C-alpha positions, -999 to 999 in steps of 0.1 A, spaced: 158 15 -107 138 21 -77 100 9 -83 70 27 -74 47 9 -50 9 14 -51 -13 1 -23 -50 -3 -36 -74 -1 -7 -99 -27 1 -128 -3 2 -119 10 -33 -117 -26 -46 -157 -28 -41 -157 -6 -73 -144 -26 -104 -136 7 -120 -109 13 -93 -89 -18 -106 -92 -7 -142 -81 28 -133 -51 13 -115 -41 -8 -146 -46 23 -167 -22 42 -145 5 16 -145 3 15 -182 12 52 -181 41 46 -157 54 16 -177 55 39 -209 77 63 -188 100 34 -181 89 30 -145 87 -4 -126 55 -8 -104 47 -31 -75 11 -34 -62 -1 -43 -28 -39 -48 -22 -62 -48 7 -97 -66 8 -113 -58 42 -149 -58 26 -143 -91 9 -130 -107 40 -163 -94 58 -183 -110 31 -164 -142 33 -166 -145 70 -203 -138 70 -209 -165 45 -191 -189 69 -213 -174 97 -180 -163 116 -184 -132 136 -157 -109 144 -147 -78 164 -121 -51 163 -97 -39 188 -80 -5 183 -87 -6 146 -77 -42 139 -96 -72 132 -90 -98 160 -80 -129 140 -84 -165 151 -70 -196 132 -104 -203 118 -107 -168 105 -71 -168 90 -80 -198 67 -110 -178 53 -89 -147 50 -63 -163 32 -88 -178 4 -105 -143 2 -72 -125 -4 -63 -151 -30 -95 -144 -47 -90 -106 -46 -54 -111 -58 -66 -133 -88 -92 -106 -99 -67 -79 -101 -43 -104 -120 -71 -111 -144 -81 -75 -151 -43 -67 -156 -40 -97 -181 -69 -85 -199 -51 -51 -204 -19 -65 -215 -2 -60 -183 21 -90 -176 17 -98 -139 24 -123 -112 2 -126 -80 22 -133 -49 11 -140 -13 30 -121 11 40 -153 31 57 -168 1 95 -171 8 87 -153 40 82 -120 22 64 -105 50 83 -122 80 63 -113 111 57 -116 148 23 -113 167 14 -74 169 -6 -78 201 -16 -108 223 -53 -93 221 -53 -96 184 -46 -133 179 -32 -138 144 -25 -102 133 10 -99 124 36 -70 127 61 -71 99 97 -74 113 115 -84 81 109 -83 44 123 -105 19 117 -88 -16 137 -114 -37 104 -126 -55 95 -92 -63 130 -83 -75 129 -114 -96 95 -104 -112 106 -69 -118 135 -82 -135 114 -103 -159 92 -73 -167 63 -84 -146 41 -64 -123 40 -82 -89 5 -81 -72 11 -87 -35 -15 -101 -10 -8 -89 25 -5 -122 43 25 -127 69 43 -157 82 62 -164 114 92 -186 122 70 -215 127 53 -213 94 19 -197 109 2 -172 84 -9 -139 98 -32 -112 88 -12 -82 79 -25 -47 75 -22 -39 38 -10 -2 45 19 -16 68 26 -42 44 30 -16 16 51 7 38 74 -21 47 80 -33 13 85 2 0 110 8 26 128 -24 16 127 -14 -20 139 22 -13 111 33 -34 110 67 -49 73 69 -41 45 51 -24 9 57 -35 -22 48 -13 -51 46 -38 -82 47 -14 -117 57 -11 -107 92 -1 -90 120 -23 -63 125 3 -58 136 41 -86 160 46 -88 192 64 -116 205 86 -133 218 55 -134 180 41 -108 191 14 -75 173 7 -42 189 19 -21 197 -12 11 185 6 23 178 43 58 176 58 65 148 81 64 173 110 30 187 100 16 149 97 28 144 132 10 173 145 -21 162 129 -17 129 145 -11 143 179 -39 167 177 -66 144 164 -67 159 129 -66 123 115 -86 94 130 -96 58 123 -82 41 93 -65 73 82 -46 75 115 -32 41 109 -24 51 73 -7 81 85 14 62 110 25 38 81 35 69 61 55 82 88 73 48 91 80 50 52 93 83 52 118 76 79 129 45 62 141 56 27 109 60 8 113 94 -12 76 106 -8 41 91 -2 10 103 -18 -26 96 -8 -52 98 -34 -87 85 -45 -85 52 -66 -106 67 -92 -82 97 -97 -50 77 -97 -46 78 -135 -52 116 -134 -25 120 -108 -1 101 -130 -8 120 -161 -9 156 -144 17 149 -116 -7 166 -91 -36 156 -68 -42 139 -36 -20 146 -5 17 145 -10 38 137 22 76 143 22 100 143 51 113 179 45 96 210 37 79 212 1 103 241 -5 134 222 5 120 192 -13 118 212 -46 150 227 -42 166 194 -36 151 179 -66 163 209 -88 198 204 -74 195 166 -81 184 171 -117 213 196 -124 237 171 -109 223 144 -133 225 169 -162 263 176 -154 272 141 -150 
């Protein structure tokens, strides 16, 4: 079985209802026999923790320049976010396990850029812990922390962590549950669907910027590395998406028509076999 991967964005986590909505969505998926892996962000929580420690920070090309002093604070903050999600899931009878991404070198990485300090680029994924958890009917909840060959922990962008893990697992679908309803057009309305080629054009023409540009690049990587489809939706609309099978922006490598036809052929093939 190919698990679904759901990434819950840090900004969405500032609303407790987002975690409950995620849990309700997972209950629906589990009732359908699906396996689910969660990767979470935590930017606002990191900001709060750093501020409490009187540690200032700056960004370079959309990434937080991370020092070793900051990294120790980030690890603690991510652990608290992870525990919060685990506790909500447990209260809603979802068996789960929290896993830091540096455990057993799950997110093995190297420095992304010399100017960014301890910001890591994932070069290899070891999903053994995730596979073991799924085999025990547990829902893994992953904190985006990486580790290098010397055992040094790195700050990992959660979008890239989710994309890398979904690719390693050959997931049927990767969902980004964010604080936006999808990739928005000029009228601030979400695109219903985008092919990979259309997404590339949007990126090249400046149709997506800031955090959504980084997310779009991670979507491109996922689609090129074995993930069936990627959807971006608002975290509070995640359960509705699972129930109605519609909503947000669906990104696929091929044209939507080709995708639908391929699925029909696939369904017919399974029916015959």
